[in-house]
C-alpha positions, 0 to 999 in steps of 0.5 A: 450551564447544563443545557449547553453541555448536552448539545456541545457533547453531541456535536463533539461526538458527531465531529469525532465520528466523521473524522474516523470515517474519512480516514478509513475511506481514504486508505486503499486496500493494497496499501499494506502490500505496497509497504511490504513491496517497498521494504523488499526493494529496500532490502534487495537494494541496500543503500541504493536510491529508489527514484520512483514507485507506482502501483500497477494494478490488481489482477483477479486469479481465482476465488478471493486470490489476487495479484497486486503489482508494484513497479520501482525505478531503482539505481543499482551500481550506477545503472538505472533499472526497473524492479517489479514486485508482484504480491499474491494474496487472499482477500478473504483471510488477508494472507500473503501467498507469494511474493516475486521480484523481477528486474529489467534494465531501464531503457 
């Protein structure tokens, strides 16, 4: 019985460590700021339907500072519009520096 415990334990450890690597590798680094952008849009348009969400990309500003852009299709007062959230943050210390929301009518 003892000779089977060691290989079973080693297999279990290997499987658990592989599972943790897969989860962390699949999360994009802008995910945190996407959640912040979604919360801001829900706060700016309470009770309105958010129909679509898209990550628009990242622009490098200066040493370690970047802007991530997120676009939302929202219905406000029965009219469709596009809200863009731009979040400036520092990659080194992972701090949010600036958040801007712009709106434009959807055509």
